[in-house]
N, C-alpha and C positions, 0 to 999 in steps of 0.2 A: 503494499497500500506506499510507504514510502519513497518507494519507486516514484508509483501512479504521479502523486502529488508534485514528486520536484517533476516529472517532464509537462505537465499542465504546466507549473511556474513557469518553464521555460517556452510553453509555445503562447505563452499568453502575453509574456516582457517582452516590447519590443524598440525596438532603436525612438520612434516617436515617445516611448515613458523616457528614453534614457531622456533627450532633447527637451523634453519638458521640464525634467529634475533639473536637468543644466542645463540651459538653454547658456547660447552664446559668449554675452554679456556676463553668466558665471565665470563659464569656463575660462576667460576674456583677466578675473579677478585670480580666479586660482594662479593661472601661468605667469602670474604678478607677482602672487606673494610666493610661489618656488625661484622667481629670478630672484630677486627683494632675500630672497634665503641664503641663492648662490653666490652673493654679492660680500656675502658674511662669513661662508664656509667653502672648502674645498669639494665636499660630496654634488652629486648629481643625482637630481630626483627625477623619476618621470612618474609619471599618474595616467591610471590605464584603468578607463571604464567603460565594462562588459554589459548590456542588457542581457545577456541572453550566451546562454552556452547551447551550441549543435544536440538534438535531441540524439544523434550517433555517440556524441561526449558523453550525454546525461547515462544514458546504456548501459556506456560504459562503465560510471564510475566514477568517473574523473572528480575529485575533489575541487573549489576554487582554490585551496592550496595548489594542487597541479595545475589548473591551467595556469599559476602565478606563476612558477616556475620557468615555465614552458612562456610565455610572456615574455619574463627577464631574459631568456636567451634568444628567443625572437629576432626583439630589440637594440640588443645591442650592450644593456644594463651590467652588463659584466665587464664588460670591452674600456671600462675607464683608466687612467693613467694609474691612480694613486689603490686602485678598487676597492671605492665608496661609492662605488650606486646603488641607490635604493627605485626599488620599483617600491612605490602605493596603485595595488588595484583595489580595485572597486566591482565588486561583480552583481548587479542588481536583483537576479531573480529569485537566488538565495540569499538575499541579503548580508550577504560576505565582506570583509574588506580585511585585503593580507598584505600587510609585507614582505617584501624578498630583500634580503643587502648582503653586497659584495663580502667576500672575506673580509677584508680592514673595519667594514665598520660592524656587522656582525662581532668580533673579538673584543671591540671598546663600548656596546651596548645589548643590555641585554635584555633577556624578555620579555621582561616587565615594563622594561620601557618601551618598546616596540609596541606593547599590550594596548599601552597605556594614549598613547597612540590609533592605534583603531577604536579601543573605546570612544575618546571623544567625535570619531564621526558615528560610530552603531550609536549613541547615545543619541550624538542628533535627527540622524535615520529618524528613529523609536518618534521623533517631537515631529517629525516633515520639515525639520530644516535643516534640510541637503549642504546647498553652496556653503551657507556660516559654518557648517559645521566641518565641511573640507576645507576652509581654508583657516578654520581654528588651527585644523589637528596637523598644517603646512606651518602654520607657524609656531606651536609646538614642535616640530620637527624641525625648521631652521634653526630651535634655542639648542635643540640638544645635538646636532650636527656643527652647530658655528661650537661648542665646549669640546666638542670631539675632534673636528676636524678642522678650525678657526685660518680663515683667507691671510693667505701669507700675498697675495697678487701675482703666484709664480704660474699659472697656469691661467688659459683662456676656458672659456664654456664648452666641456664636450659632448652634451645632451641638449637636444631641445627643450626647452622649458612650456611648450605646450603640452598641453592635456592630449592624451590619443581617448577618441570615443568609438571602439570599435562599433 
């Protein structure tokens, strides 16, 4: 029964839903927050929003975490000079938020801190405050990354700051 309800959620959650929840102005504000943070730290942050997974992916039992790992690789977030790329993945149909971080970031930031960033978003999503919750989470992430990877002006931006809407 659990699989059927998950299939149904993925069938009915569309890209139109994602655009309604995250309109262009909200995505622009999120991009500005990511860009502002990257002037303070050397990490590279990417945000990917996916409305739903394909039915085959759901039938295969792929979790949101597994999908986030796949997107981390596909989008080259692992391929930064200091190995401090961070993916924030939002999967709308399952109401999941995942953070995948490269080696250097995972060495200095613990699971509790990553979870706090995710909880900022999920708590806001429960109140139907989507854009504001993501911006608040990105601001917290920027503070966290600034403390661990302060900007020294030594490198250019390596990954686009623009959120990806799949």
